[in-house]
N, C-alpha and C positions, 0 to 999 in steps of 0.2 A: 406936577410931574406927567409923565407919559404912561398910559396904562394900555396894554396889549391884551384884548379879549379873545379868549380861544373857546370855541364850542363846535362839536359835531351834531348838534341838534338845535339849530337855530330856527326854531318854530315853536308856536304856542306860548306857554308860559315861560320858557327859558328865553326866548327871543324878546318877550315883554320886559323881562328882569333885566337882561343885558342892556337894552335900549334905555331903561329907566336909570340904571346904574350912571350911564354916560350922560344923560340928561340932568340929573341930580347933582353932579359933580363937574360943572363946566369949566371949573378952574383948573382942571386936568386936561390933557390932550388923550383922546380915546381912539385906539386903532381896533379893527375887528379882523379876525381870522377864522372863518367859519364855513360850515356846510350843514346839510341835513342827511349826513349818510346813513343815520338809522330810521329814516323814514321814507315813504314813497313820494311825498309831496315836495314841491320846490321850498327852499328856505324862505322865511318870512321877508318881507319887503323892509328895507332900512328906512329910518326916519331921516330925511335929507338934512344934511349939515351936522349930524351927531358924531359920526366917525371920520377921522382925518384921512384915514386909509382903510379900504375894504378889500381884504384878500380871500381867496378861495382855500380852503383847507381840503387837502386830498382826502379821498376816502380810505385809502390803504393805510393802515396803522404805521407802516414803516415810512411811507411818504409823508404822513401827518407829522411825525416825529422830526423829520428832515425840514419840513416847512415851518415848524415852530422855530428851530435852531435859525434858519435862514432870515426869519422875520425878526428875531432877536438881533441877530447880527447887523442887519440892514437898517432897522428903525429904532434900535437901542432903547427899548422901553425901560421905565424905572421898575416897573411891576408888571408881571404875567399874571393875569387873572383867569384861571381855568373854570369852565362852567360845563358841568356833567362828568360822571364817572370815568367815561372814555376820554374825554378831552383832558381830565385831570391826570391820566396816565400818560398820555402823549406829552403834556407839558412838563411833568416831573421826570419822566424818562430824558426828555430833552436836556432839563437842567442838569441831571446826572452826568450826561455826555459832556456838557459844558463845563462841568466841575473837573472832569477827568482829562479831556484832551487839550493839548497845549494850544494856545492861541485863541482860546474860547473864554468868554466871560459870562457865567450864569448869573441870571436875574432872580430876585425874590419872586416867589410863587404864592398867590393867594388862590384859594381853592373853595369853590362853592359847588357841591355835588348836585343841588336840585333833585335830590333823591337818589341815595346809593343804590348801585346795581345789586348789592347783596342783599337789599330788601325785597327784591323781586320775588313774588309768590308764584309766578307762572314758569319758573325754572326748577330744575332738579336740586337736591340739597347739596350734592358734590359741586355744582356750578356756584351756587351761593357761597359755599365755603372757599372756592378758589378766588371769587371776586373780594371776599374779605380778606383773605391772606394777601392779595395783591395790594389792597389798601393798606394794610399793615406794613408791608414792605416799603411802600412808596410814602407812608407818613412822614418820615424824617426829612423828606425832601420838600415838605410844605413849610413855607415861612409863617403864614398865618391861615387858619381855618375860618371860612366865612359862610357857614351853613344858612339857609334862608328860613329856618324856624327852629323852635326850642327842640323838638325831637331829633332834628338833623344835628344839632349841636351836641346833644347827649350821645348820639351814635359817634360822632367825630372824636369827641374826648374820649369815648371808651376804647378807641383804637389803641390807646395808652401810648406811652413813651418808649421807643426803642433806641438802642445806642446811645443811651444817656441823654437824649434831647427831648425836651418838652416842646410842644407846638401850642402857641396861643390860640384860642378859639374865641371869636366874636360872632355873635348871631347878628345877621343882616336880614331883618324880617321882610318878607315879601309885602308890597304895598302897592296901592294905586295912587297915580299921580293925581293932584288936585284938578288938572284939566282933563282928566280921564274922560271920554265920550259918553260913558254911562251916566245918564241924569240921576242924581241922588233922589231916592224915595219916588222913583217913577213908576212904581207896581200899579198895574192896572188890569186885574185878572178877569178873564173871559168867563162866560157862563154857557154852557156847563163848565165845571172846572176841569182843569188840565193839570197833570203831574208830570214833570219832565227831569231828565237828566241832561247837563251840559257838559259835553265831552266828547272826545273821539272814541269810536266804538273799538276797544281793545281788551284783551284779557285783564289789564291792569284795572279798567273800569267795571269788569264783571257783569256784562249784559244778563247773564243768566239770574243774578240776584235780583235785578230790577223785574225780570219777568216773573219772578216768584212774588215779589212784593206786589206788583200790579194785580196778580191774580188774587191775592187775599184782599186787596183793597175793593176789587170789582164785586167780590162776594157779598160786601156791605153797602157798597155805592155803585150800582151798575151804571150810573150816569157819568161817572169820571172817565176822562180821556187821558191817554198817555202818549208821550211823545219823547224821543231822544234828539236832542238839538245837537246835530253834528253828524259824522260819518266814519266810515271804517278807514283803516290806514292802508288798503290795498293789500294786505298780507292775508287776512283770513275772513272771506265773505261769509262764512257760516254764522259769525257773530251777528251781522245785520240781518241774516235771513232769520235767526232765532227771535229777533225783536219783531220782524214782520210777520212771522208765524203767530206771534201772541198778540196781534193787532195793536201793535206799538209803532207809531209813525216815526221814521227816520227822516229828519228834514234834509239831509246832505249839508254841504258846507254852505254857509250864509254870509253874506257881507257883513261887516260891523254893524251897520244900522239895522239890517234885518235881524241880526243875532239878538242885539239889544232889545228889539222890539218882541221878539218871540219869548225872550226871557221874561220881560215885564209882564206879559199876558199870562204866565203860568200862575196857578194857584199855590204850587209849592215845587221846590226843587229838592230832589233827593241826590246826595252825593255817595255813590256806591264803591268807590275805589277800594281795592284790596290792599295797596300800600301808596305812598305818596311822599312828596318833600313838603311843601305847603301850597295848595293849588291857587292860582289866581282866579279861578273860576268861583271859588268861595267868596273871595273878596269882591268880585264884579256881582254876584248875587245879592250880597250884603249891601253894597252901595245901592243898588236898584230897589232894594226893600222887599224882595220876595221871600216868604217863609222858607226856611231851610232846615234840613235834616241831613246829618252826615255819618257815615259808618264810623264805628268805635275802633278806629286804629290808632296805634301810636303816634303817628303824624299829625292827627287832628285832636288831640287831648286838650289842645288850647281852647277847643270849641266847647260851650257849655253842655254839662252832662245831659241836661234835659232834651238837648237837640241830637244826641248820639243814639245810635241803634246798634245792635250786635247781630240780629237775624231778620229775615224777611218779616217774620210774624211782629217782632218788635217795631220794625219801620213801618209797617201797616198799620199797626196800633196808633202810633204817634201821628202818622199821616191823617188818619180818620179824625183824630181830635183837631188837627189844625184845619181841616176841611170843614168841620163842623162849626168851629169857632170863627173862621175867617180871618185868622191873624196868627203870628208867630208868638207862642207863649215863652220862647227862651229868651234869656238876657245876654246880649252879645257885647255888651260896652267894653268888657275886658279885652275881648279880641280886637275889636275896633281901634281901641287905644295902643294896642301892642303893634298894630301893623299900619302905620302912618308914614308919609312920605318923610317928614322930619326925622322920625326915629330911624328909618331906613338910610337916609343920608349921614346923619351923625355916626351910626354904627359902621357905615361903609368908609367914611373919611378916617375914623379911628383905625380901621383894619389896614387901610393904605399906609397911614403913618406908621403902624407898626412893622409893617413889611419892609419898609425902607429904612427902619431904626430911628426914626424921628421920635422925640419924647412923647410920652403916653399922655393922653388927655383924658378928662373924665368922660366915660361913655354915658349917654342918655339912657336911663332906666325906664 
């Protein structure tokens, strides 16, 4: 079949996921309609030969909806796969117009939020309520929900049935391809030990939390260094200033090889996100083999309880144990088994089949 992928944040983990979906299902033709309208950086580079067509999604919401409709009319995909909350809105509004307007033909919509906008903790309650209401209104226009993790699937199913229509939800777990350039078990920590975050410096990743955690670790281990592998998004320089003032190095953006080398040299990675879908960085850190602690947020409930923390005090306590023992005491086997390329491909294939009405096959558990 022919699949049109639509996203307004073709960068980072979303770009990696979209690219992998296409690579894992080469039996289908994949088209891309994308931009990075919600970031200050240029969209990620495309992997050569993966997308049959590469189109630019306009930044204006109205123009974006028109572009989706134009792409559907011109390229006649069997499925339109929307990635991110905003793209999900554009695609489903376009589908509604195609249902209503004469001479148009709506296509099935597969929807992967990659973290719902109503989960954001950096916006007001009324905005979160507005985003949730929009998701509920648009929900009946979704043919199949394809969330990237268990928590996102629960949220999607919780949107409920409206107008007497149930929407099937199939979790398509984030995963790393077998040929991902991060070398498995390549952890080689430096001395003195370094604790780091691997992320964009944004309110979602909560730099202030890392500053407080670093302060408590330093009280017990003055020899430990701290680094934030990444940089700001160009919107709020005070966040990177906060890290610098706390004597936390901010590396800036690194090439892929430099990034993986920096990660492998860390003694510990701390994932401080206040909300999330399911971050690719967690999978990359696991592949390299660096000890990992993650914030105890709903999106990361799949991670072992012993690796989760709720406060800077708890994060520092667990970090000091890992630094003292020089190993990761958590058991990650369950998470590793749940996020494999085979499982991702099987679930994605099942979601596409359901979207176009093909007979249901057994989904890999």
